[in-house]
C-alpha positions in Angstrom: -0.1 0.1 0.1 2.7 2.3 0.7 3.6 2.1 -3.1 0.7 4.9 -3.5 3.0 7.5 -1.2 6.1 6.5 -3.3 8.6 9.2 -3.8 10.4 7.5 -6.9 9.5 8.6 -10.8 6.4 6.8 -11.7 7.0 4.2 -14.4 5.4 1.3 -16.2 7.6 -1.7 -14.7 7.2 -0.4 -10.6 5.1 1.3 -8.2 1.7 2.5 -8.6 0.3 4.5 -11.7 -0.3 7.6 -9.5 0.6 9.2 -6.2 -1.3 10.2 -3.3 1.2 12.5 -1.7 -0.6 15.7 -2.8 -4.2 14.5 -1.4 -2.9 13.5 2.3 0.0 12.2 4.1 0.3 8.0 4.3 0.5 8.4 8.3 -3.5 10.2 8.0 -4.4 7.4 5.6 -3.5 4.6 8.2 -4.7 6.7 10.9 -8.4 7.0 9.4 -8.0 3.3 8.2 -7.5 2.1 11.6 -10.3 3.7 12.7 -12.7 2.5 10.2 -15.5 0.7 11.6 -18.7 -0.9 9.5 -20.9 -1.3 12.3 -22.3 0.1 15.5 -23.6 -3.3 17.1 -22.2 -4.6 20.1 -20.5 -7.8 19.1 -22.5 -11.0 20.9 -21.5 -12.2 24.3 -22.3 -15.9 24.3 -19.9 -17.0 21.3 -17.3 -15.5 19.4 -18.5 -14.1 16.0 -15.0 -13.2 13.8 -17.7 -12.1 11.3 -19.2 -9.5 13.6 -17.4 -6.3 12.2 -19.0 -6.7 8.6 -22.4 -8.6 9.4 -24.1 -5.5 9.7 -22.7 -4.2 6.4 -23.4 -7.5 4.5 -27.0 -7.3 5.7 -27.4 -3.7 4.4 -26.1 -4.5 0.8 -29.0 -6.9 1.1 -31.2 -5.0 2.1 -30.7 -2.1 0.3 -31.1 -4.8 -2.8 -34.2 -6.1 -2.1 -36.0 -3.2 -1.5 -34.6 -1.0 -4.4 -34.0 -3.6 -7.0 -36.2 -5.8 -9.0 -34.2 -9.0 -10.7 -35.0 -10.2 -14.0 -36.5 -13.8 -14.8 -32.6 -15.3 -15.2 -30.3 -15.5 -12.1 -27.6 -17.6 -11.1 -26.6 -18.7 -7.3 -23.1 -19.7 -7.2 -19.6 -19.6 -5.1 -17.1 -16.9 -5.7 -13.6 -16.1 -4.1 -12.9 -13.0 -2.8 -8.9 -12.9 -3.0 -6.8 -12.6 0.5 -3.5 -14.2 1.0 -3.6 -13.6 4.7 -4.5 -17.1 6.6 -5.0 -15.2 9.8 -8.2 -13.2 8.1 -11.8 -14.6 9.0 -13.0 -17.4 7.3 -9.8 -17.8 5.1 -10.3 -21.0 2.9 -7.9 -22.6 0.5 -9.8 -23.9 -2.8 -8.0 -25.9 -5.4 -10.7 -25.8 -7.9 -10.6 -21.9 -7.9 -9.0 -19.9 -10.3 -7.8 -17.6 -7.1 -7.8 -20.5 -4.4 -7.2 -18.6 -1.4 -9.5 -15.8 0.8 -12.9 -15.7 1.5 -15.7 -17.6 -0.1 -18.8 -16.2 -1.1 -22.3 -17.4 -2.1 -23.6 -14.8 -4.6 -26.7 -14.2 -6.6 -26.3 -12.7 -9.8 -28.8 -11.0 -12.4 -28.1 -12.5 -15.5 -30.5 -10.7 -17.7 -29.2 -8.5 -20.8 -25.7 -10.0 -20.5 -25.5 -7.3 -17.4 -24.4 -9.3 -14.2 -25.7 -7.6 -11.4 -24.8 -9.2 -7.5 -28.0 -8.3 -5.6 -27.5 -10.8 -2.4 -24.1 -12.2 -0.9 -23.6 -14.3 1.9 -19.9 -14.7 3.2 -19.2 -18.4 4.2 -17.9 -19.2 7.8 -15.3 -21.5 6.9 -12.7 -22.6 9.7 -14.6 -19.9 12.1 -17.9 -20.8 11.9 -19.3 -19.7 15.2 -20.1 -22.3 17.7 -23.9 -22.1 18.3 -26.6 -24.5 18.9 -28.9 -23.6 16.0 -25.7 -23.2 13.6 -26.5 -25.6 10.6 -25.0 -26.2 7.0 -27.7 -26.8 4.8 -27.0 -28.0 0.9 -28.9 -25.9 -1.2 -28.6 -28.0 -4.6 -30.9 -30.5 -3.2 -34.2 -31.9 -4.6 -36.2 -30.0 -1.8 -34.3 -26.8 -2.3 -35.2 -27.1 -6.7 -39.1 -28.1 -5.9 -39.2 -25.4 -2.8 -38.3 -22.5 -5.7 -40.8 -24.5 -8.0 -43.7 -23.8 -5.2 -42.7 -20.1 -5.4 -43.3 -19.9 -9.1 -39.7 -20.4 -9.9 -37.8 -22.5 -12.3 -34.4 -23.2 -10.8 -31.6 -25.7 -11.8 -28.5 -27.0 -10.0 -25.3 -28.5 -11.7 -24.6 -31.6 -9.0 -21.0 -32.4 -8.9 -20.3 -33.5 -5.4 -21.1 -37.1 -4.2 -21.3 -36.6 -0.5 -24.6 -36.1 2.2 -26.0 -33.0 0.3 -26.3 -35.4 -3.0 -30.1 -34.9 -4.1 -32.2 -37.4 -3.0 -33.8 -39.0 -6.7 -31.0 -38.8 -8.6 -29.5 -42.3 -9.4 -25.8 -41.3 -10.7 -24.8 -44.7 -10.9 -27.7 -45.8 -13.3 -27.0 -42.6 -15.2 -23.5 -43.2 -15.3 -24.0 -47.1 -16.4 -26.2 -45.6 -19.2 -24.3 -43.3 -20.8 -21.1 -45.5 -20.7 -21.4 -46.5 -24.3 -22.4 -43.3 -25.4 -20.1 -40.6 -27.7 -18.9 -37.1 -26.1 -22.0 -34.7 -27.0 -25.0 -36.9 -26.3 -27.6 -36.1 -24.0 -31.0 -37.4 -22.3 -33.5 -35.8 -20.3 -34.5 -38.0 -17.1 -37.7 -37.7 -15.2 -37.8 -38.4 -11.5 -40.0 -37.4 -8.5 -39.6 -36.9 -4.7 -42.4 -36.9 -2.4 -44.5 -37.3 -5.5 -43.4 -34.2 -7.0 -41.7 -34.2 -10.5 -38.5 -32.9 -11.3 -35.9 -33.5 -14.3 -32.0 -34.5 -14.6 -30.5 -33.0 -17.9 -27.5 -35.2 -18.3 -24.4 -34.7 -21.1 -22.0 -36.9 -21.9 -18.2 -35.5 -21.5 -15.0 -36.6 -22.1 -14.3 -38.2 -18.4 -17.6 -38.0 -16.6 -21.3 -37.2 -17.4 -22.4 -34.0 -16.4 -25.9 -34.2 -14.4 -28.5 -30.8 -14.2 -31.3 -31.2 -12.1 -34.0 -28.8 -13.1 -37.8 -27.6 -11.8 -38.7 -26.2 -15.5 -41.2 -27.8 -17.8 -41.0 -30.9 -19.9 -39.2 -30.2 -22.8 -38.1 -34.0 -23.7 -37.5 -36.7 -21.9 -36.0 -40.1 -23.2 -35.9 -42.3 -20.5 -37.1 -42.6 -17.0 -34.8 -44.4 -14.4 -36.7 -45.7 -11.2 -35.3 -43.8 -8.3 
């Protein structure tokens, strides 16, 4: 950060593109930065919340968009990384699958209509600093219950399913689908109709080079080539 106040000549190979010496001194900037606060709420007394300093800011962001922004029909819920190299930062994660694997992970909802991705809801993930409270639970969103709950609200959702663990969607016969696609060539696809608690949903499958891509969908039925019993 001190490079913004460097006294060296500006060049294209070293330092920052302009200087802030004529705006304020580095000492004054650091004093202001040290005094910055993003909350006026007292911290909890029954547990340690390392995200307390930014929780109110995050809630204000989400509330502002909820009250002032109307998203289009096309939205994407996904994970993204905020690069941060200090392992002591709250919620620090190292995810090898990400282009920038170190930092904080956020769950975000972005409006993708008209090619203008506008993030209108965010939630930082606790990671290693998850508050140890009795009501703290982890919920997997990409499950059949989540897709069907969206459908009940008039929202047609889709979810890419790629992790075989405790939140693998109930009603998705992954092994049967993989066997069905063993003799298929790359780029072939099928759509399967399934049921969960009497509610129908679809699984769109696409043969890749080394695996079968599976997308759970609550959309209206376009084509269904096969039906595999769950």
